[in-house]
C-alpha positions as CSV (number, residue, x, y, z in Angstrom):
1,M,-7.1,-7.2,13.5
2,A,-5.7,-6.2,10.1
3,V,-2.1,-6.2,11.4
4,E,-2.6,-9.6,13.1
5,V,-3.5,-11.0,9.7
6,L,-0.5,-9.2,8.0
7,T,1.9,-10.5,10.6
8,T,0.8,-14.2,10.3
9,A,3.1,-16.1,8.1
10,D,1.4,-19.5,7.3
11,G,-1.1,-19.2,4.4
12,H,-3.8,-21.3,6.0
13,A,-3.4,-19.7,9.4
14,K,-3.5,-16.3,7.7
15,T,-6.7,-17.0,5.8
16,A,-8.4,-18.6,8.8
17,L,-7.6,-15.5,10.9
18,S,-8.8,-13.3,8.1
19,R,-12.1,-15.1,7.8
20,R,-12.6,-15.0,11.6
21,H,-11.9,-11.3,11.8
22,A,-14.2,-10.6,8.9
23,A,-17.0,-12.6,10.6
24,T,-16.5,-10.6,13.8
25,W,-16.6,-7.3,11.9
26,F,-19.9,-8.1,10.1
27,A,-21.5,-9.6,13.2
28,A,-20.9,-6.3,15.0
29,R,-22.2,-4.3,12.0
30,E,-25.4,-6.4,11.9
31,A,-25.9,-6.0,15.6
32,G,-25.8,-2.2,15.2
33,N,-22.6,-1.9,17.3
34,P,-19.8,-1.6,14.7
35,L,-16.3,-2.1,15.8
36,P,-14.3,1.2,16.1
37,V,-11.8,1.9,13.4
38,G,-8.5,2.4,15.3
39,H,-5.0,3.1,14.3
40,A,-2.2,0.6,13.8
41,A,1.3,0.2,12.5
42,P,1.2,-2.3,9.6
43,P,4.5,-3.8,8.5
44,L,6.1,-2.7,5.3
45,R,5.8,-6.3,4.1
46,P,3.5,-9.0,5.3
47,A,4.8,-12.1,7.0
48,R,5.4,-15.0,4.6
49,P,5.9,-18.7,5.0
50,E,9.4,-20.2,4.3
51,K,8.0,-21.7,1.1
52,P,7.4,-20.8,-1.7
53,E,10.8,-19.5,-2.7
54,L,10.3,-16.0,-4.1
55,L,12.1,-15.3,-7.3
56,S,12.4,-12.4,-9.7
57,P,9.6,-12.6,-12.3
58,R,12.1,-13.4,-15.0
59,D,13.5,-16.3,-13.0
60,V,10.1,-18.1,-12.4
61,P,10.1,-21.1,-14.6
62,R,7.6,-21.1,-17.6
63,R,5.5,-24.1,-18.0
64,K,3.0,-24.9,-20.8
65,P,-0.6,-24.9,-19.4
66,G,-1.5,-27.8,-21.7
67,T,0.5,-30.2,-19.6
68,P,-0.4,-31.5,-16.1
69,Q,2.7,-29.9,-14.7
70,G,1.8,-26.7,-16.4
71,R,-1.7,-26.7,-14.9
72,I,-0.2,-27.3,-11.4
73,A,2.1,-24.4,-11.9
74,L,-0.8,-22.2,-13.0
75,L,-2.8,-23.2,-9.9
76,H,0.2,-22.4,-7.7
77,A,0.5,-19.0,-9.3
78,V,-3.1,-18.3,-8.7
79,A,-2.8,-19.4,-5.0
80,H,0.1,-17.0,-4.7
81,I,-1.9,-14.1,-6.1
82,E,-4.8,-14.8,-3.8
83,L,-2.7,-14.9,-0.7
84,N,-1.1,-11.6,-1.7
85,A,-4.6,-10.2,-2.3
86,V,-5.6,-11.1,1.3
87,D,-2.7,-9.1,2.6
88,L,-3.4,-6.2,0.2
89,H,-6.9,-5.8,1.4
90,W,-6.1,-5.9,5.1
91,D,-3.2,-3.5,4.4
92,I,-5.4,-0.9,2.8
93,I,-7.6,-1.1,5.9
94,A,-4.7,-0.6,8.3
95,R,-2.4,1.7,6.2
96,F,-4.6,4.7,5.6
97,T,-6.6,5.3,8.7
98,D,-5.4,8.9,8.8
99,T,-7.7,9.5,5.8
100,E,-11.2,9.7,7.1
101,M,-13.4,7.3,5.1
102,P,-17.0,6.2,5.5
103,I,-17.6,2.9,7.2
104,G,-18.6,1.4,3.9
105,F,-15.0,1.6,2.8
106,Y,-14.1,-0.8,5.6
107,D,-17.1,-3.0,4.8
108,D,-15.9,-3.4,1.2
109,W,-12.3,-4.3,2.0
110,V,-13.1,-6.6,4.8
111,K,-15.5,-8.4,2.5
112,S,-12.9,-8.5,-0.2
113,A,-10.3,-9.9,2.2
114,D,-12.7,-12.6,3.3
115,E,-13.4,-13.6,-0.3
116,E,-9.8,-13.6,-1.2
117,S,-9.1,-15.9,1.8
118,N,-11.8,-18.3,0.5
119,H,-10.2,-18.1,-3.0
120,F,-6.8,-19.1,-1.6
121,N,-8.4,-22.1,0.2
122,L,-10.3,-23.2,-2.9
123,I,-7.2,-23.2,-5.0
124,C,-5.2,-25.0,-2.3
125,D,-7.9,-27.7,-2.4
126,C,-7.5,-27.9,-6.2
127,L,-3.7,-28.3,-5.7
128,A,-4.2,-31.1,-3.2
129,E,-6.3,-32.9,-5.8
130,H,-3.2,-32.8,-8.0
131,D,-1.0,-34.1,-5.2
132,S,0.6,-30.7,-4.8
133,F,0.4,-27.7,-2.3
134,Y,1.1,-24.0,-2.1
135,G,4.9,-23.7,-1.5
136,A,5.8,-26.7,-3.8
137,L,7.0,-24.3,-6.5
138,P,8.8,-21.0,-6.6
139,A,6.7,-17.9,-6.9
140,H,6.8,-14.3,-8.1
141,A,8.6,-11.9,-5.7
142,G,7.3,-8.7,-7.2
143,M,3.7,-8.8,-6.2
144,W,4.0,-6.6,-3.1
145,R,5.8,-3.9,-5.1
146,A,2.6,-2.0,-5.8
147,A,1.8,-1.9,-2.1
148,E,5.2,-0.5,-1.2
149,D,5.2,2.1,-4.0
150,T,1.8,3.4,-2.8
151,I,2.5,3.3,0.9
152,E,1.6,7.0,1.4
153,D,-1.0,7.4,-1.4
154,L,-4.5,6.0,-1.0
155,K,-5.6,7.1,-4.4
156,G,-2.5,5.6,-5.9
157,R,-3.2,2.3,-4.1
158,L,-6.7,2.2,-5.3
159,A,-5.7,3.0,-8.9
160,V,-2.9,0.4,-9.1
161,V,-4.1,-2.5,-7.0
162,P,-7.8,-3.1,-7.7
163,M,-8.2,-0.9,-10.8
164,V,-5.1,-2.3,-12.7
165,L,-3.8,-5.5,-11.1
166,E,-7.2,-7.0,-10.1
167,A,-8.7,-5.8,-13.3
168,R,-6.1,-7.8,-15.2
169,G,-7.5,-10.8,-13.5
170,L,-10.8,-10.1,-15.3
171,D,-8.9,-10.2,-18.6
172,V,-7.0,-13.5,-18.0
173,T,-9.4,-15.7,-15.9
174,P,-11.7,-16.7,-18.8
175,G,-8.6,-18.2,-20.6
176,M,-7.6,-20.1,-17.4
177,I,-11.1,-21.5,-17.1
178,K,-10.9,-22.8,-20.7
179,V,-7.6,-24.5,-19.9
180,F,-9.1,-26.5,-17.1
181,E,-12.4,-27.1,-19.0
182,N,-10.2,-28.7,-21.7
183,A,-8.6,-30.8,-19.0
184,K,-12.0,-31.8,-17.6
185,D,-11.0,-30.5,-14.2
186,R,-14.4,-29.7,-12.9
187,R,-13.3,-28.7,-9.4
188,T,-10.8,-26.1,-10.6
189,V,-13.3,-24.7,-13.2
190,E,-15.9,-24.2,-10.4
191,A,-13.3,-22.5,-8.2
192,L,-12.1,-20.2,-10.9
193,K,-15.7,-19.2,-11.7
194,V,-16.2,-18.2,-8.1
195,I,-13.1,-16.1,-8.2
196,Y,-14.0,-14.6,-11.5
197,A,-17.4,-13.5,-10.3
198,E,-16.2,-12.0,-7.0
199,E,-13.2,-10.2,-8.5
200,V,-15.6,-8.0,-10.4
201,G,-16.8,-6.7,-7.1
202,H,-13.2,-6.0,-5.9
203,V,-12.4,-4.0,-8.9
204,A,-15.7,-2.2,-8.5
205,Y,-14.8,-1.3,-4.9
206,G,-11.6,0.2,-6.1
207,A,-13.3,2.3,-8.7
208,K,-16.0,3.4,-6.3
209,W,-13.6,4.7,-3.6
210,F,-11.2,6.1,-6.2
211,N,-14.0,8.2,-7.6
212,F,-15.2,9.1,-4.1
213,L,-11.7,10.5,-3.3
214,C,-11.5,12.4,-6.6
215,G,-14.9,13.9,-5.9
216,R,-13.7,14.9,-2.4
217,H,-10.7,16.8,-3.9
218,D,-12.5,18.1,-7.0
219,L,-10.2,16.0,-9.3
220,D,-11.0,14.6,-12.7
221,P,-11.1,10.8,-12.2
222,K,-9.9,9.8,-15.6
223,Q,-6.9,12.2,-15.7
224,T,-6.0,11.4,-12.1
225,F,-6.1,7.7,-12.8
226,H,-3.9,8.1,-15.9
227,D,-1.4,10.3,-13.9
228,L,-1.2,7.8,-11.0
229,V,-0.9,4.7,-13.1
230,R,1.9,6.3,-15.1
231,H,3.6,7.3,-11.9
232,Y,3.3,4.0,-9.9
233,F,2.8,1.2,-12.4
234,H,5.8,-0.1,-14.1
235,G,5.0,-0.7,-17.8
236,A,2.0,-0.4,-20.1
237,L,-1.3,-2.1,-19.6
238,K,-1.6,-5.1,-21.9
239,P,-4.6,-5.9,-24.1
240,P,-6.8,-7.8,-24.7
241,F,-9.1,-6.2,-22.2
242,N,-12.3,-7.8,-20.9
243,E,-14.4,-4.7,-21.7
244,E,-17.7,-6.2,-20.5
245,K,-16.5,-7.2,-17.1
246,R,-14.4,-4.0,-16.7
247,A,-17.6,-2.0,-17.5
248,D,-19.5,-4.0,-14.9
249,A,-16.8,-3.0,-12.4
250,G,-17.1,0.7,-13.3
251,L,-14.0,0.9,-15.5
252,P,-14.8,2.6,-18.9
253,P,-12.5,2.0,-21.8
254,D,-11.2,5.5,-21.9
255,F,-9.6,4.8,-18.5
256,Y,-7.4,1.9,-19.6
257,W,-6.9,2.0,-23.4
258,P,-4.8,5.1,-23.4
259,L,-2.4,3.4,-20.9
260,S,-2.0,0.3,-23.1
261,D,0.9,-0.7,-25.3
262,E,-1.3,-0.9,-28.4
263,T,-3.1,1.8,-30.4
264,P,-6.4,2.4,-28.6
265,P,-9.7,2.6,-30.3
266,A,-10.9,6.0,-31.3
267,Y,-13.3,6.3,-28.4
268,A,-10.3,6.1,-25.9
269,R,-8.4,9.1,-27.4
């Protein structure tokens, strides 16, 4: 089921399939007859539609969010992130089945994939209100790099994807909400608030299962997180950090401040 999502190129077809498979998974769980977790061969990279054109991050045009065109570009970037997140969550399900995990691990990532699918659709609806669509603008080509870098390391995947990349969403989403509040774009504000609330859970799932694996192998979670992020993540973490929401997700400041490009507070040393 995960590989079927990963090998579907069209964004709307991918998210429809994702949501259908998630519903099937949870219906079986509720009936007390959970689907077996099998083995599969996920692709190195997920299937992608012909558009958007994928560019190097430095080549993606910069647009000011205070303009209508800038807000469309921002929405397009969010849609691209959400579609990548759908694939990232199905990939973690299919990629690491050689590591025995409790069924709750699969519950969490199926739920996350379902929510990310809804997020993509919500943002596409917002784009349609602005007479645009996903694929109308070029997008960032580097978003799958973290998945490729951690293809053989489940702890590394958890550290970099939910605990760094998705945690970054907790930092920047309040500012995006403010941009669309200023533009009196109520539909987008409501969509971003849904995303903001649910992303806390996705970061929390990452922290939960990262700590679970560290406990299984008698590893110190904080030091292991620092080592893995320094190994796999390209660059320093950038403040400001949303410490309140990061704490809600199980990320204490001494996990991320020492990895930042600014002098951390005394408590993070």
